[in-house]
N, C-alpha and C positions, 0 to 999 in steps of 0.2 A: 504494500500499499504506499502511496506517496505521502510524504509529510505535508502539512499545510502550507509550507513555504516552497515546496517543489514546483518546478515549472514543466510544462509539456507543450508540444507544438499546438498552435492555434487551430481551431476548426471553424467552419463557416456554416451557418444555418440559413437556408432559404425559406423565408417566411413571406408568402404572397410575393409582391414585387420587390421586396427588400431582402438584402443579404446582411446578416448580422454576424460579425466575427466574434467568436468567443476565445479569448486568450486564456492560457493555462486551464484548459477544460478538465484536466484530471486533478486539479487542486482540491483536496479534501476540505469541504466546508462544514460537514456535520460528522463529528468523530464517532458517535454512538454506533452507526452502521456503515460509516465510510462514504456517505454520498458526497458527490463532487460538485464543482460549479456547473459542469455540463448536466448532471442529474437535476440540478435546480432549474436550469433553463428548460430541460425537457418536461419537468413537472409543470411549470407555468404554461408551456404549450398544450399539455394535456388537459388543463382546466381553463383554456384560453377564453372561452365565452364568459365564464364565471368571473374571472379576475377583471376582464375588461368591463363587464357590467358594473362591478363594484367600484371601479376607478373612473369610469367614463366622464370626461369633461370636468373633473375635479382637480384643484390644486393638490399636489401630492408630495408629502415629505418622504424622503428615502432614508432607510436605515441600512447603511453600507458596512460590510465587513471585509475589508481588502484581503485578509489572510484567512478567512473562515470565522465561524462564530465563536471560537475560543480566543480570537485576537481582538484588536482594537475595533470599537464600534464607532461609526461616524454618523451623526444625525445631520442630514443635508437637506436644507430647504431649496437652495438654489440648484438649478440644473447643472450637473457636472460638465466641465469643459469638454469639448470635442464632439458634441452631439451632431449627428447628421441632420440635414435640413428637414427631414420628414418627422423628426421628433418634435412634438408640439408642446407649447408652454402656455401659462397664464400668468399675468402680472398680479401679484398681491401686495398690499401695503402693510407696513408695520408702523402705525402712527406714533407709537411710544418712542421709537428710535428714529423717526423721520426717515425711514428707509423703505425700500421695496425689494422684491425678488421675483424672478421668473422661475416658477416651479413647473415640474413635469406635469403635463395634462394629457393623460392617456386617452387615445381614441382607437388604438389598434394594438393587437398583441405583439407586434414587432417592437413597439416602443417599450413594452414590459421587458422583453428579452434584451433590448439594448441596455436597459437599467440593470439587468442581471450581469451583463458584460462589465458594467461599471461597479460590480461587487455588491449590488443591492440584494438584500434577502427580504426585508420587510417593506411593505408599502402602506403608508399612512395618509389617506386622503382627507381632505376637508369634508365637512357636511354641507357644503354649498358648491355650486358649479360656476364655471367661468362666465356664463351669461350674466350672472350677478353674484359675485363672491360674497357679498354682504347680506344675502338673503338665503338662509339654509333651506334645503329641501329634504333634509334628513334629520330626524330626531333619534338620538342614540341613548339606549338604556344600557349602562355599563354595570354589571353585577360583579363587584370587585370584593372577593373574600379577604378578610383580615387574616393574619398569620395562623390563628388556630381555628379558622373556619373550614368546615369540610365541604367537599363537592356535593355531598348530599344536601347540605344547607343551600347551596347555590341552586340545585334542582328545585328545592321547595319554594324558594323566593321566586324563581322563574315562573313557576306555575301560578303563583299569586299575581305576578305582573301580567301574565296571560289573561287571567280572570278579569283584571281591571281593564285591560285593553279591549276585551270582548264587550264589556259593559259600555265602554266609550264608542264602540263601533270602529275601532282601529285595528288594522291588520299588522301584527308584529311578525318579524322575520328573525328567528333566533339563529345563533351560531356560537360555537365555542370561541373563547378568546385566543386559543392557542397556548395559553398559560393555565391559570388556575380558575378562571372565571367564565362568564358568559356575556354575550352582548345580544341585544335585541334592537333591530332597526325598524323604523317606521317612516315611510315617505310622508312628507307634509307639503302643503302648498307653500311656495317660496314667496310668502307675503309678509314675513316678519323678520326683524333683525335678530342677531345672536342673543341679545339681552332678553327678548321676549321668549325666545325658544328655550333659553336656559331657565327662565322662571317657570315655564310650562313643564320642563323636565323635573324641576324641583318639586313642583305641586304634585306631579305623578308619583315621584319618589316618596313623598310624605304619605300619600294615600296608601301605597304598598306597605310602608312602615307601620301605619295605623293597624293594618290587617294582620301583620305578623311581627309584632314589635320584639318578640323574644329572639328573632333571627336577623332582622334587618334594621339598618340605621341610616340616617341621613346626617349624623353628627359631622360637622364640618372639619374640626381639628382632629387629626389622626391620633394625637396623644390622648384624646378624650373618648375614643371609640373602644367598645368591648372587643378584645382580640378574637372572640369566638363568633362575632357577628359578621354579616355581609354588609359592605357599604354600597349603597346605590349612588353611583358617582354621576350625578347630574352635571357636574362641571365639565364633562366631556363634550357638552354642547356649547361651550364658551368659544369665542372667536380664536382661531389658530390652535385649538386643541384637537388632537387627532388620535385615533386608535386604529389598530391594524384592520385592514380591509378583509372582507370575506375572501377566502382562498389565499390570503397572504400567509407565506411561511414565517415562522417566528425564529428568532435568533437563539435557539437552544440546540444542544448537541443531538437531540432526537429528531430535529427538523419537523416539529409539530406545525400543524396548520390551523388557522382560524376557519373552522369548518361549518358551513350551513347545515342546519338540522331541521327535521320536521318536529313539531311540538310533541308528537307521540314517541319520538325517540329519546327524549331528554332523560327519562328514568334509567335508561340502559346505556347511555353514551358517556364516555369518559375522555377527558382531553388527550390522553396518550393513544387513543384509538386512531387519531387522524394525523397522518404524517405524509410526507411527500412519497413514501412507499406505498401507502394505502389509498390516498385520495384519487389518483387517476382512475383506478378501477371503479371506485364509488361514483365518480363523476360520469364515467362511460355508462354506468348502469342507471343512475338516477337523473342525470342531467343537472342543471343548475337549480337547486331548491329555492333560490331567490329569483327565479326567472320573472315572476309576475310583480315584482316589488314596485316597478315604476308606474303600474296601473292602479295601485292600491293607495290612493292619496287621502290623507287625513287632515281635517281642519283643526288647529289646536285651540280654537276659541274656548271650548269647554275647559281646557286645562288653564287658560289664562284666567277664567272666572274662578277656578279653584285657587289659583295664586292670589287673586284679589281678596278672596274670602280669608285665606290663611293670613294674609298681611293685616286685614282688618281685625283679626283675632289675636294679633300680636306676634305672629311668627316673623322672625328676621330673615332677610335674604342675605346670605354671605356675600362679601364683596367679590366682584368679578376679577379674575386674574388679568394682568396686563397682557395684551397681545403684542 
């Protein structure tokens, strides 16, 4: 087996009209089973429709691992240098720093594979699209377990979240996080700014907490949270906060994947079940379980009414993080 720092002759992948050169294709990126940079590229090709749907038209931050996932990790907002002209971008602003960046904006699987060539393992898209980057069209429920919280607790809170979504008439699209938690995505009309979407997400989180307070929390400060509980991280809806896309590989030795699920799979699914070794066959059999997400659009007005009610009753909204 090659070491993570070894080099091998480049190979070229023909992807539609584009040729993407993969340098060091045999470099081991994931030591648990020895998967390589080329294995990573072939994984993304195998789930191409799914990863493109998850990233399409969104500013995307890249998590790059130039020598594999046991080496240095680079969080990159700006598109890496050397991109061919067919790699698309979107300009995003960072008002606090009076700066801007041109981030990757995926419209084609070849752009994903080019990012892999640039050592990208994880893809972290915004919850807005380039048509209006200030108006999110995706509400994200992040079920984030604290250190002593079990995955069984994650499952139980996910079912309560599903119950509340059903009562609202919202369609939730669950997935593993690729780590120890779960995410649920909901398409929303791009009519509100990040502040309102975050308020709506907090109001939803509080409702879930009311129904299962022994397991779920919305406590803002980490030091104040019960380590056995699950934090419903509403803050992932703040501007420029991102989490791994559906089908994104995660930077761990096992090459786990953030895997879309059916709701009826949650009780039997475990994060370690979904890796670049297992997901292509699952995708070939089931297709993209998030395929209908763009048609299931929810209006967040009821959640904003919940937020108004909570604030009238004295609930405090934690300060927004700076973008």
